[in-house]
N, CA, C and O atoms as CSV, one atom per row, in Angstrom:
chain,resi,resn,atom,element,x,y,z
A,1,MET,N,N,-6.172,-25.293,15.597
A,1,MET,CA,C,-5.954,-25.345,14.281
A,1,MET,C,C,-4.897,-25.000,13.790
A,1,MET,O,O,-4.497,-23.868,14.061
A,2,LYS,N,N,-4.029,-25.939,12.831
A,2,LYS,CA,C,-2.681,-26.028,12.432
A,2,LYS,C,C,-2.602,-24.649,11.440
A,2,LYS,O,O,-3.486,-24.483,10.599
A,3,ASN,N,N,-1.750,-23.897,11.550
A,3,ASN,CA,C,-1.345,-23.075,10.402
A,3,ASN,C,C,-0.662,-23.671,9.173
A,3,ASN,O,O,0.395,-24.302,9.161
A,4,ASN,N,N,-1.542,-23.325,8.024
A,4,ASN,CA,C,-0.860,-24.155,6.898
A,4,ASN,C,C,0.015,-23.340,5.957
A,4,ASN,O,O,0.147,-23.686,4.783
A,5,LEU,N,N,0.716,-22.081,6.539
A,5,LEU,CA,C,1.374,-21.372,5.671
A,5,LEU,C,C,2.843,-21.802,5.454
A,5,LEU,O,O,3.458,-22.307,6.393
A,6,PRO,N,N,3.317,-21.656,4.475
A,6,PRO,CA,C,4.907,-22.105,4.310
A,6,PRO,C,C,5.728,-21.388,5.456
A,6,PRO,O,O,5.174,-20.439,6.012
A,7,SER,N,N,6.836,-21.709,5.809
A,7,SER,CA,C,7.491,-21.042,6.684
A,7,SER,C,C,8.282,-20.053,6.163
A,7,SER,O,O,8.889,-19.383,6.999
A,8,ASP,N,N,8.443,-19.776,4.999
A,8,ASP,CA,C,9.217,-18.756,4.215
A,8,ASP,C,C,8.482,-17.738,3.687
A,8,ASP,O,O,7.340,-18.011,3.318
A,9,VAL,N,N,8.890,-16.611,3.569
A,9,VAL,CA,C,8.121,-15.405,3.054
A,9,VAL,C,C,9.122,-14.518,2.264
A,9,VAL,O,O,10.235,-14.256,2.720
A,10,ILE,N,N,8.698,-14.081,1.106
A,10,ILE,CA,C,9.579,-12.900,0.465
A,10,ILE,C,C,8.637,-11.707,0.516
A,10,ILE,O,O,7.477,-11.710,0.105
A,11,GLN,N,N,9.286,-10.681,1.075
A,11,GLN,CA,C,8.814,-9.384,1.583
A,11,GLN,C,C,9.513,-8.354,0.411
A,11,GLN,O,O,10.711,-8.284,0.137
A,12,VAL,N,N,8.546,-7.686,-0.110
A,12,VAL,CA,C,8.956,-6.278,-0.792
A,12,VAL,C,C,8.427,-5.094,0.039
A,12,VAL,O,O,7.265,-5.049,0.442
A,13,LYS,N,N,9.232,-4.255,0.245
A,13,LYS,CA,C,8.502,-3.040,1.102
A,13,LYS,C,C,9.121,-1.795,0.372
A,13,LYS,O,O,10.182,-1.699,-0.245
A,14,ASP,N,N,8.044,-0.783,0.652
A,14,ASP,CA,C,8.196,0.628,0.146
A,14,ASP,C,C,8.294,0.883,-1.283
A,14,ASP,O,O,9.052,1.719,-1.777
A,15,VAL,N,N,7.421,0.059,-1.987
A,15,VAL,CA,C,7.326,0.156,-3.604
A,15,VAL,C,C,6.820,1.627,-3.744
A,15,VAL,O,O,5.745,1.774,-3.162
A,16,ASN,N,N,7.229,2.616,-4.274
A,16,ASN,CA,C,6.601,3.936,-4.650
A,16,ASN,C,C,5.925,3.858,-5.972
A,16,ASN,O,O,6.570,3.724,-7.012
A,17,LEU,N,N,4.475,3.950,-5.931
A,17,LEU,CA,C,3.595,4.099,-7.183
A,17,LEU,C,C,2.836,5.332,-7.369
A,17,LEU,O,O,2.355,5.929,-6.406
A,18,TRP,N,N,2.719,5.718,-8.522
A,18,TRP,CA,C,2.002,6.748,-8.618
A,18,TRP,C,C,0.511,6.457,-9.366
A,18,TRP,O,O,0.601,5.945,-10.482
A,19,ALA,N,N,-0.468,6.656,-9.004
A,19,ALA,CA,C,-1.868,6.260,-9.478
A,19,ALA,C,C,-2.913,7.168,-9.452
A,19,ALA,O,O,-2.896,8.129,-8.683
A,20,HIS,N,N,-3.720,6.974,-10.138
A,20,HIS,CA,C,-4.920,7.953,-10.149
A,20,HIS,C,C,-6.150,7.235,-9.421
A,20,HIS,O,O,-7.023,6.672,-10.081
A,21,VAL,N,N,-6.168,7.276,-8.280
A,21,VAL,CA,C,-6.959,6.814,-7.296
A,21,VAL,C,C,-7.426,7.800,-6.358
A,21,VAL,O,O,-6.648,8.676,-5.979
A,22,GLY,N,N,-8.710,7.750,-5.907
A,22,GLY,CA,C,-9.262,8.791,-5.043
A,22,GLY,C,C,-10.689,9.061,-5.325
A,22,GLY,O,O,-11.182,8.913,-6.443
A,23,VAL,N,N,-11.393,9.492,-4.195
A,23,VAL,CA,C,-12.618,9.792,-4.327
A,23,VAL,C,C,-12.904,11.055,-5.129
A,23,VAL,O,O,-13.863,11.086,-5.900
A,24,LEU,N,N,-12.067,12.129,-4.959
A,24,LEU,CA,C,-12.007,13.219,-5.267
A,24,LEU,C,C,-11.516,13.199,-6.825
A,24,LEU,O,O,-10.575,12.510,-7.219
A,25,ASP,N,N,-12.424,14.200,-7.781
A,25,ASP,CA,C,-12.078,14.096,-9.191
A,25,ASP,C,C,-10.500,14.468,-9.190
A,25,ASP,O,O,-9.707,13.819,-9.873
A,26,GLN,N,N,-10.140,15.445,-8.459
A,26,GLN,CA,C,-8.905,15.992,-8.657
A,26,GLN,C,C,-7.757,14.885,-8.352
A,26,GLN,O,O,-6.644,15.012,-8.863
A,27,GLU,N,N,-8.041,13.893,-7.576
A,27,GLU,CA,C,-7.156,12.807,-7.281
A,27,GLU,C,C,-7.037,11.756,-8.484
A,27,GLU,O,O,-6.012,11.157,-8.808
A,28,ARG,N,N,-8.147,11.669,-9.006
A,28,ARG,CA,C,-7.967,10.737,-10.168
A,28,ARG,C,C,-7.547,11.446,-11.326
A,28,ARG,O,O,-6.934,10.772,-12.154
A,29,LYS,N,N,-7.743,12.717,-11.592
A,29,LYS,CA,C,-7.187,13.492,-12.728
A,29,LYS,C,C,-5.545,13.691,-12.703
A,29,LYS,O,O,-4.764,13.378,-13.601
A,30,LEU,N,N,-5.214,14.347,-11.328
A,30,LEU,CA,C,-3.668,14.588,-11.337
A,30,LEU,C,C,-2.775,13.305,-10.752
A,30,LEU,O,O,-1.572,13.235,-11.005
A,31,GLY,N,N,-3.387,12.395,-10.030
A,31,GLY,CA,C,-2.734,11.296,-9.682
A,31,GLY,C,C,-1.986,11.564,-8.231
A,31,GLY,O,O,-1.904,12.702,-7.767
A,32,GLN,N,N,-1.477,10.458,-7.595
A,32,GLN,CA,C,-0.924,10.706,-6.334
A,32,GLN,C,C,-0.124,9.600,-5.892
A,32,GLN,O,O,-0.281,8.496,-6.413
A,33,GLU,N,N,0.807,9.807,-4.884
A,33,GLU,CA,C,1.875,8.821,-4.586
A,33,GLU,C,C,1.138,7.820,-3.776
A,33,GLU,O,O,0.131,8.123,-3.136
A,34,PHE,N,N,1.687,6.521,-3.809
A,34,PHE,CA,C,1.296,5.588,-2.870
A,34,PHE,C,C,2.590,4.668,-2.523
A,34,PHE,O,O,3.666,4.624,-3.119
A,35,LEU,N,N,2.144,3.923,-1.339
A,35,LEU,CA,C,3.574,3.132,-1.021
A,35,LEU,C,C,2.935,1.609,-0.901
A,35,LEU,O,O,1.870,1.388,-0.325
A,36,LEU,N,N,3.612,0.763,-1.427
A,36,LEU,CA,C,3.193,-0.568,-1.290
A,36,LEU,C,C,4.080,-1.541,-0.785
A,36,LEU,O,O,5.200,-1.698,-1.270
A,37,ASP,N,N,3.610,-2.260,0.244
A,37,ASP,CA,C,4.440,-3.587,0.635
A,37,ASP,C,C,3.689,-4.752,0.102
A,37,ASP,O,O,2.462,-4.723,-0.001
A,38,PHE,N,N,4.585,-6.027,-0.321
A,38,PHE,CA,C,3.715,-7.157,-0.592
A,38,PHE,C,C,4.641,-8.176,-0.134
A,38,PHE,O,O,5.859,-8.010,-0.204
A,39,SER,N,N,4.087,-9.256,0.345
A,39,SER,CA,C,4.428,-10.653,0.817
A,39,SER,C,C,4.125,-11.736,-0.046
A,39,SER,O,O,3.119,-11.568,-0.736
A,40,VAL,N,N,4.689,-12.722,-0.175
A,40,VAL,CA,C,4.359,-14.056,-0.791
A,40,VAL,C,C,4.981,-15.269,0.203
A,40,VAL,O,O,6.100,-15.268,0.716
A,41,TRP,N,N,4.081,-16.163,0.312
A,41,TRP,CA,C,4.738,-17.105,1.269
A,41,TRP,C,C,4.866,-18.238,0.430
A,41,TRP,O,O,4.016,-18.496,-0.423
A,42,LEU,N,N,6.200,-19.156,0.678
A,42,LEU,CA,C,6.428,-20.141,-0.233
A,42,LEU,C,C,7.637,-20.807,0.385
A,42,LEU,O,O,8.357,-20.300,1.246
A,43,ASP,N,N,7.785,-22.110,-0.206
A,43,ASP,CA,C,8.941,-22.718,0.462
A,43,ASP,C,C,10.470,-22.407,-0.479
A,43,ASP,O,O,10.659,-22.948,-1.568
A,44,ILE,N,N,11.126,-21.783,-0.059
A,44,ILE,CA,C,12.205,-21.267,-0.794
A,44,ILE,C,C,13.497,-22.336,-0.386
A,44,ILE,O,O,14.630,-21.866,-0.483
A,45,ASP,N,N,13.368,-23.550,0.000
A,45,ASP,CA,C,14.574,-24.275,0.513
A,45,ASP,C,C,15.321,-24.817,-0.745
A,45,ASP,O,O,16.542,-24.734,-0.617
A,46,LEU,N,N,14.910,-25.339,-1.902
A,46,LEU,CA,C,15.339,-25.534,-3.170
A,46,LEU,C,C,16.255,-24.532,-3.523
A,46,LEU,O,O,17.467,-24.646,-3.709
A,47,ALA,N,N,15.349,-23.265,-3.613
A,47,ALA,CA,C,16.178,-21.993,-4.196
A,47,ALA,C,C,17.417,-21.679,-3.229
A,47,ALA,O,O,18.476,-21.269,-3.704
A,48,SER,N,N,17.245,-21.885,-1.861
A,48,SER,CA,C,18.462,-21.547,-1.145
A,48,SER,C,C,19.812,-22.734,-1.344
A,48,SER,O,O,21.001,-22.419,-1.390
A,49,LYS,N,N,19.321,-23.993,-1.432
A,49,LYS,CA,C,20.211,-24.946,-1.709
A,49,LYS,C,C,20.878,-24.927,-3.206
A,49,LYS,O,O,22.068,-25.142,-3.432
A,50,ASN,N,N,19.994,-24.662,-4.067
A,50,ASN,CA,C,20.395,-24.497,-5.553
A,50,ASN,C,C,20.888,-23.246,-6.121
A,50,ASN,O,O,21.380,-23.132,-7.244
A,51,ASP,N,N,20.730,-22.360,-5.305
A,51,ASP,CA,C,21.072,-20.840,-5.798
A,51,ASP,C,C,20.418,-20.934,-7.088
A,51,ASP,O,O,21.143,-20.980,-8.082
A,52,ASP,N,N,19.021,-20.975,-7.240
A,52,ASP,CA,C,18.467,-21.187,-8.373
A,52,ASP,C,C,16.904,-20.404,-8.326
A,52,ASP,O,O,15.970,-20.868,-7.673
A,53,LEU,N,N,16.822,-19.279,-9.049
A,53,LEU,CA,C,15.565,-18.542,-8.987
A,53,LEU,C,C,14.450,-19.344,-9.548
A,53,LEU,O,O,13.373,-18.765,-9.407
A,54,ALA,N,N,14.366,-20.542,-10.163
A,54,ALA,CA,C,13.373,-21.150,-10.582
A,54,ALA,C,C,12.461,-21.835,-9.478
A,54,ALA,O,O,11.341,-22.291,-9.712
A,55,TYR,N,N,13.092,-21.846,-8.241
A,55,TYR,CA,C,12.539,-22.327,-7.210
A,55,TYR,C,C,12.087,-21.340,-6.100
A,55,TYR,O,O,11.961,-21.634,-4.911
A,56,THR,N,N,11.844,-20.030,-6.706
A,56,THR,CA,C,11.398,-18.887,-5.762
A,56,THR,C,C,10.418,-17.972,-6.674
A,56,THR,O,O,9.856,-18.398,-7.683
A,57,VAL,N,N,10.318,-16.907,-6.269
A,57,VAL,CA,C,9.587,-15.858,-7.116
A,57,VAL,C,C,10.584,-14.676,-7.459
A,57,VAL,O,O,11.481,-14.220,-6.749
A,58,ASP,N,N,10.209,-14.314,-8.679
A,58,ASP,CA,C,11.148,-13.229,-9.133
A,58,ASP,C,C,10.350,-11.876,-8.938
A,58,ASP,O,O,9.595,-11.449,-9.812
A,59,TYR,N,N,10.536,-11.324,-7.905
A,59,TYR,CA,C,10.029,-10.049,-7.136
A,59,TYR,C,C,10.168,-8.844,-8.064
A,59,TYR,O,O,9.327,-7.948,-7.991
A,60,SER,N,N,11.192,-8.767,-8.943
A,60,SER,CA,C,11.225,-7.737,-9.858
A,60,SER,C,C,10.404,-7.825,-10.972
A,60,SER,O,O,10.233,-6.819,-11.660
A,61,GLN,N,N,9.800,-9.014,-11.291
A,61,GLN,CA,C,8.707,-8.970,-12.357
A,61,GLN,C,C,7.436,-8.338,-11.824
A,61,GLN,O,O,6.692,-7.600,-12.471
A,62,ALA,N,N,7.249,-8.788,-10.338
A,62,ALA,CA,C,6.093,-8.235,-9.752
A,62,ALA,C,C,5.984,-6.756,-9.572
A,62,ALA,O,O,4.951,-6.107,-9.740
A,63,ILE,N,N,7.160,-6.282,-9.212
A,63,ILE,CA,C,7.301,-4.539,-9.228
A,63,ILE,C,C,7.029,-4.055,-10.394
A,63,ILE,O,O,6.274,-3.084,-10.444
A,64,LEU,N,N,7.451,-4.484,-11.332
A,64,LEU,CA,C,7.324,-3.667,-12.802
A,64,LEU,C,C,5.876,-3.928,-13.356
A,64,LEU,O,O,5.244,-3.074,-13.978
A,65,GLU,N,N,5.347,-5.363,-13.033
A,65,GLU,CA,C,3.999,-5.456,-13.546
A,65,GLU,C,C,2.966,-4.511,-12.491
A,65,GLU,O,O,1.995,-3.979,-13.030
A,66,ILE,N,N,3.136,-4.342,-11.272
A,66,ILE,CA,C,2.387,-3.654,-10.473
A,66,ILE,C,C,2.538,-1.799,-10.888
A,66,ILE,O,O,1.678,-0.919,-10.899
A,67,GLN,N,N,3.619,-1.771,-11.111
A,67,GLN,CA,C,3.998,-0.263,-11.673
A,67,GLN,C,C,3.198,0.200,-13.091
A,67,GLN,O,O,2.818,1.319,-13.437
A,68,LYS,N,N,3.089,-1.190,-13.813
A,68,LYS,CA,C,2.146,-0.766,-15.009
A,68,LYS,C,C,0.936,-0.804,-14.750
A,68,LYS,O,O,0.225,-0.204,-15.556
A,69,LEU,N,N,0.291,-1.440,-13.661
A,69,LEU,CA,C,-0.888,-1.570,-13.234
A,69,LEU,C,C,-1.194,-0.022,-12.739
A,69,LEU,O,O,-2.176,0.595,-13.152
A,70,ALA,N,N,-0.366,0.458,-11.929
A,70,ALA,CA,C,-0.655,1.640,-11.177
A,70,ALA,C,C,-0.811,2.951,-12.162
A,70,ALA,O,O,-1.545,3.918,-11.959
A,71,PHE,N,N,0.107,2.726,-13.327
A,71,PHE,CA,C,0.130,3.938,-13.991
A,71,PHE,C,C,-1.220,3.783,-14.982
A,71,PHE,O,O,-1.639,4.828,-15.482
A,72,ARG,N,N,-1.839,2.675,-15.253
A,72,ARG,CA,C,-3.198,2.571,-16.276
A,72,ARG,C,C,-4.467,2.661,-15.548
A,72,ARG,O,O,-5.528,2.847,-16.145
A,73,LEU,N,N,-4.380,2.520,-14.128
A,73,LEU,CA,C,-5.609,2.114,-13.317
A,73,LEU,C,C,-6.164,3.655,-12.902
A,73,LEU,O,O,-5.377,4.546,-12.582
A,74,ASN,N,N,-7.471,3.827,-12.947
A,74,ASN,CA,C,-8.041,4.851,-12.601
A,74,ASN,C,C,-9.360,4.530,-11.912
A,74,ASN,O,O,-10.334,4.137,-12.553
A,75,CYS,N,N,-9.375,4.732,-10.378
A,75,CYS,CA,C,-10.461,4.348,-9.688
A,75,CYS,C,C,-10.548,5.151,-8.647
A,75,CYS,O,O,-9.675,5.998,-8.462
A,76,ARG,N,N,-11.682,5.007,-7.747
A,76,ARG,CA,C,-11.937,5.546,-6.414
A,76,ARG,C,C,-11.394,5.081,-5.242
A,76,ARG,O,O,-11.025,5.864,-4.367
A,77,THR,N,N,-11.291,3.681,-5.114
A,77,THR,CA,C,-11.143,3.206,-3.886
A,77,THR,C,C,-9.673,2.657,-3.588
A,77,THR,O,O,-9.067,2.189,-4.552
A,78,LEU,N,N,-9.164,2.668,-2.580
A,78,LEU,CA,C,-7.830,1.763,-2.290
A,78,LEU,C,C,-8.303,0.261,-2.166
A,78,LEU,O,O,-7.512,-0.660,-2.373
A,79,GLU,N,N,-9.555,0.058,-1.837
A,79,GLU,CA,C,-9.956,-1.431,-1.843
A,79,GLU,C,C,-9.854,-1.852,-3.228
A,79,GLU,O,O,-9.238,-2.882,-3.503
A,80,TYR,N,N,-10.482,-1.045,-4.245
A,80,TYR,CA,C,-10.283,-1.718,-5.573
A,80,TYR,C,C,-8.943,-1.689,-6.154
A,80,TYR,O,O,-8.727,-2.576,-6.981
A,81,PHE,N,N,-7.918,-0.806,-5.890
A,81,PHE,CA,C,-6.474,-0.704,-6.269
A,81,PHE,C,C,-5.799,-2.010,-5.566
A,81,PHE,O,O,-5.026,-2.779,-6.137
A,82,SER,N,N,-6.203,-2.104,-4.325
A,82,SER,CA,C,-5.583,-3.622,-3.738
A,82,SER,C,C,-5.868,-4.750,-4.445
A,82,SER,O,O,-5.077,-5.561,-4.926
A,83,LYS,N,N,-7.241,-4.738,-4.474
A,83,LYS,CA,C,-7.683,-5.944,-5.477
A,83,LYS,C,C,-7.087,-6.202,-6.600
A,83,LYS,O,O,-6.762,-7.374,-6.788
A,84,GLU,N,N,-6.797,-5.248,-7.588
A,84,GLU,CA,C,-6.106,-5.124,-8.572
A,84,GLU,C,C,-4.754,-5.873,-8.535
A,84,GLU,O,O,-4.380,-6.735,-9.331
A,85,ILE,N,N,-4.066,-5.367,-7.428
A,85,ILE,CA,C,-2.635,-5.572,-7.019
A,85,ILE,C,C,-2.609,-7.219,-6.720
A,85,ILE,O,O,-1.772,-7.926,-7.281
A,86,LEU,N,N,-3.427,-7.675,-5.949
A,86,LEU,CA,C,-3.724,-9.024,-5.447
A,86,LEU,C,C,-3.946,-9.942,-6.712
A,86,LEU,O,O,-3.332,-10.994,-6.884
A,87,ASP,N,N,-4.821,-9.467,-7.514
A,87,ASP,CA,C,-5.035,-9.838,-8.989
A,87,ASP,C,C,-3.718,-10.111,-9.757
A,87,ASP,O,O,-3.442,-11.190,-10.280
A,88,CYS,N,N,-3.040,-9.149,-9.762
A,88,CYS,CA,C,-1.709,-9.220,-10.472
A,88,CYS,C,C,-0.717,-10.062,-9.943
A,88,CYS,O,O,0.001,-10.739,-10.679
A,89,LEU,N,N,-0.618,-10.069,-8.623
A,89,LEU,CA,C,0.194,-10.952,-7.880
A,89,LEU,C,C,0.057,-12.498,-8.090
A,89,LEU,O,O,1.013,-13.266,-8.202
A,90,GLU,N,N,-1.261,-12.845,-8.128
A,90,GLU,CA,C,-1.912,-13.991,-8.440
A,90,GLU,C,C,-1.706,-14.311,-9.683
A,90,GLU,O,O,-1.579,-15.528,-9.816
A,91,SER,N,N,-1.610,-13.639,-10.774
A,91,SER,CA,C,-1.401,-14.180,-12.158
A,91,SER,C,C,-0.119,-14.423,-12.240
A,91,SER,O,O,0.201,-15.177,-13.159
A,92,LEU,N,N,0.894,-13.939,-11.427
A,92,LEU,CA,C,2.232,-14.227,-11.432
A,92,LEU,C,C,2.725,-15.371,-10.798
A,92,LEU,O,O,3.657,-16.091,-11.155
A,93,TYR,N,N,1.891,-15.476,-9.672
A,93,TYR,CA,C,2.517,-16.717,-8.593
A,93,TYR,C,C,1.434,-17.749,-8.255
A,93,TYR,O,O,1.583,-18.582,-7.360
A,94,GLY,N,N,0.431,-17.657,-8.952
A,94,GLY,CA,C,-0.673,-18.661,-8.475
A,94,GLY,C,C,-1.208,-18.371,-7.521
A,94,GLY,O,O,-1.416,-17.184,-7.269
A,95,SER,N,N,-1.676,-19.568,-6.527
A,95,SER,CA,C,-2.423,-19.486,-5.541
A,95,SER,C,C,-1.569,-19.298,-3.983
A,95,SER,O,O,-2.081,-19.389,-2.867
A,96,ALA,N,N,-0.189,-19.023,-4.300
A,96,ALA,CA,C,0.474,-18.877,-3.112
A,96,ALA,C,C,-0.171,-17.718,-2.105
A,96,ALA,O,O,-0.716,-16.693,-2.515
A,97,PRO,N,N,-0.025,-18.032,-0.901
A,97,PRO,CA,C,-0.742,-17.276,0.158
A,97,PRO,C,C,0.031,-15.673,-0.252
A,97,PRO,O,O,1.145,-15.708,-0.775
A,98,MET,N,N,-0.425,-14.748,-0.065
A,98,MET,CA,C,-0.092,-13.414,-0.304
A,98,MET,C,C,-0.763,-12.282,0.468
A,98,MET,O,O,-1.923,-12.384,0.867
A,99,GLU,N,N,-0.032,-11.233,0.663
A,99,GLU,CA,C,-0.512,-9.955,1.447
A,99,GLU,C,C,0.025,-8.669,0.841
A,99,GLU,O,O,1.212,-8.620,0.518
A,100,VAL,N,N,-0.810,-7.580,0.661
A,100,VAL,CA,C,-0.474,-6.501,0.427
A,100,VAL,C,C,-0.686,-5.354,1.609
A,100,VAL,O,O,-1.587,-5.438,2.443
A,101,VAL,N,N,0.130,-4.438,1.565
A,101,VAL,CA,C,-0.175,-3.336,2.358
A,101,VAL,C,C,-0.160,-2.021,1.643
A,101,VAL,O,O,0.907,-1.553,1.246
A,102,LEU,N,N,-1.243,-1.437,1.474
A,102,LEU,CA,C,-1.118,-0.405,0.244
A,102,LEU,C,C,-1.613,1.141,1.234
A,102,LEU,O,O,-2.601,1.281,1.955
A,103,ARG,N,N,-0.611,2.044,0.946
A,103,ARG,CA,C,-0.738,3.283,1.726
A,103,ARG,C,C,-0.857,4.632,0.810
A,103,ARG,O,O,-0.085,4.980,-0.083
A,104,LYS,N,N,-1.953,5.251,1.242
A,104,LYS,CA,C,-1.924,6.761,0.152
A,104,LYS,C,C,-1.046,7.688,1.158
A,104,LYS,O,O,-1.282,7.781,2.363
A,105,CYS,N,N,-0.073,8.308,0.527
A,105,CYS,CA,C,0.732,8.972,1.106
A,105,CYS,C,C,0.279,10.298,1.662
A,105,CYS,O,O,0.520,10.619,2.826
A,106,PHE,N,N,-0.397,11.085,0.793
A,106,PHE,CA,C,-1.098,12.441,1.024
A,106,PHE,C,C,-2.590,12.398,1.078
A,106,PHE,O,O,-3.248,13.039,0.260
A,107,ALA,N,N,-3.158,11.664,2.015
A,107,ALA,CA,C,-4.626,11.932,2.005
A,107,ALA,C,C,-5.171,13.412,2.034
A,107,ALA,O,O,-4.658,14.212,2.816
A,108,PRO,N,N,-6.206,13.795,1.195
A,108,PRO,CA,C,-6.609,15.209,1.188
A,108,PRO,C,C,-7.542,15.438,2.210
A,108,PRO,O,O,-8.708,15.639,1.873
A,109,VAL,N,N,-7.193,15.444,3.582
A,109,VAL,CA,C,-7.798,15.438,4.911
A,109,VAL,C,C,-7.043,16.762,5.527
A,109,VAL,O,O,-5.919,16.683,6.022
A,110,PRO,N,N,-7.702,17.844,5.450
A,110,PRO,CA,C,-7.047,19.281,6.043
A,110,PRO,C,C,-6.407,18.731,7.587
A,110,PRO,O,O,-6.976,18.051,8.442
A,111,GLY,N,N,-5.151,19.242,7.584
A,111,GLY,CA,C,-4.403,19.079,9.000
A,111,GLY,C,C,-4.013,17.646,9.156
A,111,GLY,O,O,-3.501,17.245,10.201
A,112,PHE,N,N,-4.238,16.893,8.167
A,112,PHE,CA,C,-3.644,15.287,8.366
A,112,PHE,C,C,-2.535,15.161,7.821
A,112,PHE,O,O,-2.524,15.677,6.703
A,113,THR,N,N,-1.305,14.556,8.212
A,113,THR,CA,C,-0.001,14.451,7.727
A,113,THR,C,C,0.578,13.122,7.765
A,113,THR,O,O,1.785,12.912,7.645
A,114,GLY,N,N,-0.443,12.089,7.963
A,114,GLY,CA,C,-0.174,10.610,7.908
A,114,GLY,C,C,-0.281,10.031,6.693
A,114,GLY,O,O,-0.456,10.631,5.633
A,115,THR,N,N,-0.165,8.753,6.861
A,115,THR,CA,C,-0.724,7.898,5.632
A,115,THR,C,C,-2.119,7.256,6.042
A,115,THR,O,O,-2.393,7.051,7.225
A,116,VAL,N,N,-2.957,6.960,5.033
A,116,VAL,CA,C,-4.027,6.026,5.272
A,116,VAL,C,C,-3.615,4.763,4.406
A,116,VAL,O,O,-2.976,4.879,3.361
A,117,GLY,N,N,-4.030,3.551,4.923
A,117,GLY,CA,C,-3.957,2.398,4.281
A,117,GLY,C,C,-4.701,1.245,4.505
A,117,GLY,O,O,-5.618,1.219,5.325
A,118,LEU,N,N,-4.367,0.288,3.830
A,118,LEU,CA,C,-5.073,-1.047,4.144
A,118,LEU,C,C,-4.394,-2.280,3.929
A,118,LEU,O,O,-3.481,-2.286,3.104
A,119,GLU,N,N,-4.688,-3.320,4.533
A,119,GLU,CA,C,-4.009,-4.581,4.494
A,119,GLU,C,C,-4.896,-5.558,3.991
A,119,GLU,O,O,-6.028,-5.631,4.469
A,120,ARG,N,N,-4.514,-6.356,3.044
A,120,ARG,CA,C,-5.279,-7.415,2.480
A,120,ARG,C,C,-4.518,-8.550,2.364
A,120,ARG,O,O,-3.297,-8.409,2.298
A,121,ARG,N,N,-5.180,-10.063,2.310
A,121,ARG,CA,C,-4.642,-11.119,2.152
A,121,ARG,C,C,-5.454,-11.889,1.192
A,121,ARG,O,O,-6.636,-11.614,0.984
A,122,ARG,N,N,-4.794,-12.909,0.573
A,122,ARG,CA,C,-5.317,-13.703,-0.351
A,122,ARG,C,C,-4.544,-15.271,-0.397
A,122,ARG,O,O,-3.334,-15.484,-0.484
A,123,ASN,N,N,-5.450,-16.087,-0.326
A,123,ASN,CA,C,-4.945,-17.592,-0.470
A,123,ASN,C,C,-4.387,-17.798,0.895
A,123,ASN,O,O,-3.463,-18.609,0.968
A,124,TYR,N,N,-4.751,-17.252,1.916
A,124,TYR,CA,C,-4.156,-17.075,3.350
A,124,TYR,C,C,-4.997,-17.999,4.131
A,124,TYR,O,O,-6.196,-17.719,4.143
A,125,PRO,N,N,-4.555,-19.222,4.900
A,125,PRO,CA,C,-5.424,-20.058,5.691
A,125,PRO,C,C,-6.180,-19.460,6.668
A,125,PRO,O,O,-5.688,-18.703,7.505
A,126,PHE,N,N,-7.397,-19.762,6.616
A,126,PHE,CA,C,-8.541,-19.349,7.656
A,126,PHE,C,C,-8.935,-17.806,7.496
A,126,PHE,O,O,-9.481,-17.206,8.423
A,127,ILE,N,N,-8.662,-17.249,6.390
A,127,ILE,CA,C,-9.014,-15.894,6.045
A,127,ILE,C,C,-9.907,-15.662,4.823
A,127,ILE,O,O,-10.732,-14.758,4.693
A,128,ASN,N,N,-9.594,-16.664,3.917
A,128,ASN,CA,C,-10.518,-16.692,2.591
A,128,ASN,C,C,-11.821,-16.362,2.625
A,128,ASN,O,O,-12.493,-16.395,1.595
């Protein structure tokens, strides 16, 4: 089967977010830090030829909208948080293939110092 993804991808890495997300009441009450990477696949040939933002995506708009979303959100799971981020990206960029990688920076697990995260895709060939 042929992969129908455009050959170009805009990637944004390590967006710091503060959100009230977690199973524990304290996590939802006080909030905590998350890191987000997101990617949007599209054809950027016209943008590169014409040096014109109209032919690509404005990632600064996505960052600002996702920061607003994180600030107002209060939920239990990374799964829900990531769905809301994908919904936000889709409202900005339509049905372009996209991916988010969302990481909780300080999971409340005794003795654990790593991150916990998930990766989700939408409008991605063969995965929907």
